[in-house]
C-alpha positions in Angstrom: 85.6 83.3 65.4 85.8 87.0 65.0 88.3 89.2 66.6 85.9 90.6 69.2 84.9 87.1 70.4 88.5 86.0 70.6 89.4 89.0 72.6 86.7 88.4 75.2 87.5 84.7 75.2 91.2 85.4 76.1 90.0 88.0 78.7 87.7 85.4 80.3 90.6 82.8 80.4 92.9 85.5 82.0 90.3 86.4 84.6 89.7 82.7 85.4 93.4 82.1 85.9 93.7 85.2 88.1 90.8 84.1 90.3 92.3 80.6 90.6 95.6 82.1 91.7 93.8 84.4 94.2 92.4 81.4 96.0 95.2 78.9 95.4 98.4 80.9 96.3 97.4 81.8 100.0 96.8 78.2 100.7 100.2 76.9 99.5 102.6 79.8 100.2 104.0 80.9 103.6 103.7 84.6 104.7 107.2 85.5 103.5 106.7 84.2 100.0 103.2 85.7 99.9 104.7 89.1 100.7 107.1 88.7 97.8 104.3 87.7 95.4 102.3 90.8 96.6 105.0 93.2 95.3 104.9 91.5 91.9 101.1 92.2 91.8 101.7 95.8 92.9 104.2 96.4 90.1 101.9 94.6 87.6 99.3 97.2 88.3 101.8 99.9 87.6 102.8 98.1 84.3 99.2 97.9 83.2 98.8 101.6 83.7 101.5 102.4 81.2 100.4 99.5 78.9 97.0 101.1 78.6 98.0 104.7 77.9 100.8 103.7 75.6 99.5 100.6 73.9 95.9 101.7 73.4 96.2 105.5 73.7 99.4 105.9 71.8 100.9 108.1 74.6 104.5 107.2 75.4 104.8 108.6 78.9 108.0 108.6 80.9 106.2 109.9 83.9 104.4 106.8 85.3 107.0 106.8 88.1 105.8 110.3 89.0 102.2 109.2 89.4 103.4 106.1 91.2 105.4 108.2 93.7 102.7 110.7 94.2 100.3 107.9 95.1 102.8 106.5 97.6 103.6 109.8 99.2 100.0 111.0 99.3 98.9 107.9 101.2 101.9 108.1 103.6 101.3 111.7 104.4 97.5 111.5 104.7 97.4 108.3 106.8 100.0 109.7 109.3 97.9 112.8 109.7 94.5 111.2 109.7 95.0 107.8 111.2 92.3 105.9 109.4 93.4 104.7 106.0 90.1 104.9 104.2 90.4 108.5 103.0 94.2 108.3 102.4 93.5 105.3 100.1 91.1 107.4 98.0 93.4 110.4 98.0 96.3 108.3 96.7 94.2 107.6 93.6 92.6 111.1 93.2 95.8 113.2 93.7 97.9 111.5 90.9 94.8 111.6 88.7 94.4 115.3 89.1 98.1 115.9 88.6 97.9 113.8 85.4 94.9 115.7 84.2 96.6 119.1 84.7 99.8 117.9 83.0 97.9 116.2 80.2 95.8 119.3 79.6 98.9 121.4 79.1 100.4 118.9 76.8 97.4 117.8 74.7 95.6 121.2 74.4 99.0 122.9 73.9 99.3 120.7 70.8 102.8 119.5 71.8 104.2 116.6 69.7 105.0 113.1 71.0 108.6 114.0 71.4 107.8 116.8 73.8 105.4 114.5 75.6 108.3 112.2 76.5 110.6 115.0 77.4 108.1 116.8 79.6 106.9 113.7 81.5 110.5 112.6 82.1 111.5 116.1 83.3 108.5 116.3 85.7 109.6 112.9 87.2 113.1 114.1 87.7 111.9 117.4 89.2 109.8 115.5 91.7 112.7 113.2 92.5 115.0 116.1 93.3 112.3 118.1 95.1 111.4 115.2 97.5 115.1 114.3 97.9 115.8 117.8 99.2 113.4 117.7 102.1 115.7 116.1 104.7 115.5 118.7 107.4 113.1 118.5 110.4 111.4 121.6 109.1 110.2 119.7 106.0 106.9 118.2 107.1 103.2 118.3 106.1 101.1 118.3 109.3 102.7 115.7 111.5 104.3 113.7 108.7 108.0 114.4 108.1 109.0 114.0 104.5 112.4 112.6 105.4 114.3 113.6 102.2 116.5 110.8 100.8 115.7 108.7 103.9 112.1 108.6 103.0 109.1 108.1 105.3 109.4 105.0 107.5 106.8 103.2 109.7 103.8 104.1 107.5 100.5 102.8 109.0 99.1 100.1 106.7 95.6 99.8 105.5 92.9 99.0 108.0 89.2 98.1 107.8 87.1 101.1 106.9 86.5 103.2 110.0 88.6 100.8 112.3 92.2 102.1 112.5 93.1 99.4 115.0 92.1 96.6 112.6 95.1 96.7 110.2 95.4 94.2 107.3 97.9 91.4 107.6 100.1 90.0 104.8 97.4 87.6 103.5 94.7 90.3 103.5 97.0 92.7 101.8 97.8 90.1 99.1 94.1 89.5 98.6 93.4 93.2 98.3 96.3 93.7 95.8 95.4 90.8 93.7 91.7 91.8 93.6 92.8 95.4 92.6 94.9 93.9 89.7 91.9 91.8 88.5 89.5 94.7 88.7 91.9 97.1 86.9 92.3 94.5 84.1 88.5 93.9 83.8 87.7 97.6 84.0 90.2 98.4 81.2 89.0 95.5 79.1 85.4 96.7 79.4 86.5 100.3 78.6 88.5 99.3 75.5 85.5 97.4 74.2 83.2 100.4 74.7 82.6 103.3 72.4 85.0 105.5 74.4 87.7 102.9 74.1 87.2 102.6 70.4 87.6 106.3 70.0 90.7 106.3 72.1 92.2 103.6 69.8 91.1 105.4 66.7 92.7 108.6 68.0 95.9 106.7 68.3 95.7 105.4 64.8 94.6 108.6 63.0 93.9 111.6 65.2 93.0 113.9 62.2 90.3 111.5 61.0 88.8 111.3 64.5 88.6 115.1 64.5 86.9 115.1 61.2 84.3 112.6 62.5 83.4 115.1 65.2 85.2 113.7 68.2 87.6 115.8 70.3 90.6 113.5 70.2 92.4 115.6 72.8 89.7 115.1 75.3 89.8 111.3 74.9 93.6 111.3 75.1 93.4 113.4 78.3 90.9 111.0 79.8 93.2 108.0 78.9 96.2 109.8 80.4 94.3 110.7 83.6 93.0 107.2 84.1 96.6 105.9 83.7 97.8 108.3 86.3 95.0 107.1 88.7 95.9 103.5 88.3 99.6 104.3 88.8 98.6 106.1 92.0 96.7 103.1 93.2 99.9 101.0 92.7 101.9 103.6 94.6 99.5 103.4 97.6 99.7 99.6 97.6 103.5 99.8 97.4 103.6 102.1 100.5 101.5 99.5 102.3 103.6 96.6 101.2 106.8 97.8 102.8 105.3 100.4 105.3 107.9 102.7 103.7 108.4 105.0 100.8 111.4 107.1 99.5 112.4 109.3 96.6 113.9 106.4 94.7 110.4 105.5 93.4 110.6 108.8 91.4 114.0 107.8 89.9 115.0 107.4 86.3 115.7 103.7 86.8 112.1 103.1 87.9 110.7 105.0 84.9 112.9 103.0 82.5 111.9 99.7 84.1 108.2 100.3 83.5 108.8 101.0 79.8 110.9 97.8 79.5 108.1 95.8 81.1 105.6 96.9 78.4 108.1 96.3 75.5 109.0 92.9 76.7 105.5 91.8 77.5 103.9 93.2 74.4 102.6 96.6 73.4 98.9 96.8 72.7 97.8 94.2 75.3 96.9 94.3 78.9 98.3 90.9 79.8 101.7 91.8 78.2 102.8 94.4 80.8 101.9 91.9 83.6 104.0 89.1 82.0 106.9 91.5 81.3 106.8 92.9 84.8 106.8 89.4 86.4 109.7 88.2 84.2 111.9 91.4 84.6 111.2 91.7 88.3 112.1 88.1 88.9 115.2 88.4 86.8 116.3 91.6 88.5 115.8 90.0 91.9 117.9 86.9 90.9 120.7 89.1 89.5 120.7 91.2 92.7 121.0 88.1 94.9 123.9 86.6 92.9 125.9 89.8 92.6 127.4 88.5 89.4 126.1 90.9 86.7 125.0 94.5 86.8 121.2 94.4 86.6 121.0 97.7 84.6 123.4 96.2 82.0 121.2 93.1 81.7 118.0 95.1 81.4 119.6 97.2 78.7 120.6 94.1 76.8 117.1 92.7 77.1 115.6 95.9 75.8 117.9 95.9 72.7 117.2 92.2 72.0 113.4 92.7 72.2 113.4 95.9 70.1 115.4 94.2 67.3 114.3 90.6 67.4 110.9 90.5 69.1 109.5 94.0 68.5 105.9 92.9 69.3 106.7 91.4 72.7 106.1 88.0 74.3 102.3 87.9 74.5 101.5 89.0 70.9 104.2 86.9 69.4 103.1 83.9 71.4 99.5 84.6 70.3 100.6 84.6 66.6 102.5 81.3 67.2 99.4 79.7 68.7 97.1 81.0 65.8 99.6 79.6 63.3 99.6 76.2 65.0 95.8 76.1 65.2 95.5 76.9 61.5 98.0 74.1 60.7 96.0 71.6 62.7 92.7 72.6 61.3 93.8 72.8 57.6 91.6 70.3 55.7 93.1 67.3 54.0 92.7 67.1 50.2 89.8 64.9 49.1 90.5 61.5 47.7 91.1 61.5 43.9 92.2 65.2 43.8 95.8 66.3 43.3 97.6 67.0 46.6 98.7 70.5 47.6 102.3 69.6 46.6 101.4 68.2 43.2 99.2 71.1 42.1 102.0 73.5 41.2 103.7 70.7 39.2 100.4 69.9 37.4 99.9 73.5 36.6 103.4 73.8 35.1 102.8 70.6 33.0 99.5 71.9 31.6 100.9 75.3 30.7 104.0 73.9 29.0 104.2 74.3 25.2 
C-alpha cells in the first residue's frame, strides 16, 4: 500500500471515529460533562490550526492566540451590537483571517527569516493582550459593547438559529456544532493537503528556493496557509466565546500561546490528528493538576515539553504510527521455506564458506 492510500485510509478511520463519537457521546453524557467535552473540541480546533501552518507550511507562529482572541472578541462585540449571531459568526472567522493576511504579507513579502516570524507574532500577541487589558473604563466600548478591560466581556449572547435570535443553541446543540466544525476542519485540511495547492505548500516548506525555480510563488502559498490558519483559530475563538458566554484578555496571554505549541509538539508535528491528541492529553492533565492543587501546572507543562523534545521528538501520533508499522512488518515477514537455511543460520553459513 502506497503512502497516499495509507494517508487516506487513516483519514477515513479518523473521520469514522469522529462521527461515531458525535452520535455516541450526547446519548451517554449528562449536560455538565458534555459542556466539558465541548471545550476540548474547541481547543482541538485551535490546535489543528497551528498544526497545519507549522507542520505542513513550516511556519512556527507564536500568534495563534492572537487570532483566537480576535475571533472571540469579534463575535462578542458584533453579537452584542447586532443581536442575531449569524453575521457575528462569520465576522469571527473573517476578521482574524484578514489580520493574519495583513501580518503575513508584511512578514513573507518583507522576506523576514523564521526567527523574526516567531518574534513578530509573539510581540503582536502581547500587544493585543496589553491593549485589550487596558480598556477597563466605561468609555471603552464599541457601539453598545463594553470591552471591560481585564474583567472581559460577560453575558455574551450565544449562537442562535440563523435569523431567529430567540432560538439560542443549548449545550447539546453547541456540542454538535463544535464537533461538526472540528470534523469539517480536519476533512477540509486533509483534502487541501492532498491537492496541488497543498503539495506546493509542503514543497515550499521543504525547499522554498526550488519551488521558486519551478515557477511557483512560495510566498503567496505561505501567505494562504498562514491566513487559513488564522481563520480556523478565529473559528475556535468564536466557539470559545459561546462555550462560556464570556471572553477576557487572558486568551491573548503568553501562557495560552505556549500551550498551543506544546499541544502540537506532544501530539506530533506534521499530522492533523497529532494536535488533537496533544490538546486532549494536555488539557486533561492541566485540569487534573488544577483540581488537586499539588503541583504547579506550568512547571509540569515545561517538564513535558523538555521530555518530548529530547526523548520523543516526533510526538505521540507519528511515533505510534512507526510502532504499528514495525509490528505489522514483523507479523507479515514470510517464514523461510523448508530445506533452506534460516535467517539466523545464513550469516554463519556465509562465514563458513568464506573461511580459508
